[in-house]
N, C-alpha and C positions, 0 to 999 in steps of 0.2 A: 661398732664400736658407740659403745652405750655414755649415752651423758650425765655428770654428776646428779642431776636432778631428777632424773628419769632410776638410777641406780640408786634412789635417797639420797645422794650427796644434800641436795637442797634441801629438804625435810632433815636430817639432818645438824645445817648451819644452822636454819633455824631453829630448831629447837632448844638445840646449844646456845640462842642470841635472843630467846625472847626473855632470858633476865635484865640480861642488855639495855634488851629495849623498854620495860619497865623503869631500867635505872635513868635511863635517857632522857626520860617524860617524867620522872621524879624531879630531875637534876631541872630541868628547863623549869617546869613550871613553879620552883623554887624559886628559879633565877626571875619570873615574872612576879610572882608576889614580891618579892626583895625590892624589885623595882617600880612596885606602886606603891608599896605599902612603909619600906624605911629609907631605902635610899640613902643610908648613910655613906661612907666607904670603905669600911671595914666589911659591912653585911655586902657589898655589894663585890668588891674583890672576894669573899667567900663564895658567894655567889658563881661566880664568872671561874674562878681557876679550875673547879672540876671539871667544867667541861675543859677548859685546855687541854687540861690532863689525861681526859677522855679521850680526848681525839690521836694525843701525844704517843700514848698507848698502842693506840690503834694501826696509826702508823707506824712505830717501832718494833713491833711485834712479827712483820713477816721477818727481816732482814737484822734485825737487832732484836733476839731475846734478854741479854740481859740486860740490857736498858729498858725495854721494855715492861722488867719485874722491879726494876728498882725505881722506875718511875710511879708503876704497879702502888708502890708499898707507898710512896707518900701520895698521892693519889685516897687510897684506904684512910690510913692517919688522917688524912682532911676531911673524908667524909663521917670519920669518928668526931672527929673537932666539933665539925661545922652539927652535929646531930647534937650533939650536948651543949654546944656555944647558942644557937636559935633553939634547944627547948628551953633552957634557962630567959632568953630573953627576947625570944617573939621576934614576929606576933605567932601566931598558935599554930599555924599549919605547919611551920616551918622547919620544926622541930620532926615531928611526925613523916613528914616528906622525907628529912636527910636520913632517918632513921631506915625509913623503906629503902632506899636508895646503897645505905651497908646490909639491909638485912639481903635486895636483888644481887649486890657485888657477891656476898658468899653465894648466894645462890646460881650464881651467872662462874664462878669461880667451881663449886662441886659441881654441876651441870657440862663443864667441860672433861673430868674427870670420868662421871657415866659415861658421857658419848664415847669416847678413848676407851674404855671397857667392852661397851656393848659390841 
């Protein structure tokens, strides 16, 4: 019996989630910047909620795909809002970090289709 890693399953999993890793790093980095430079309540919540939603979607995905998709739509909208909000209101790296998260999320979404087709 062949293991998933030996059969390429592990490599496919990593490839499918490489952009997710980029998004996760951008979101954690943004949270650190908010905590160090801003600290106002709205900015902290805007930085924390995407991290909560990203784990919620990962938890829901295997057993509740429709709930996963609904939470994902909220998550995507919040990332776009955060990119706009922090681009306008600063501090400087936050707009770029959230834009990177938006692009990384779109690439992660696309990569799942590429992996499924290949």
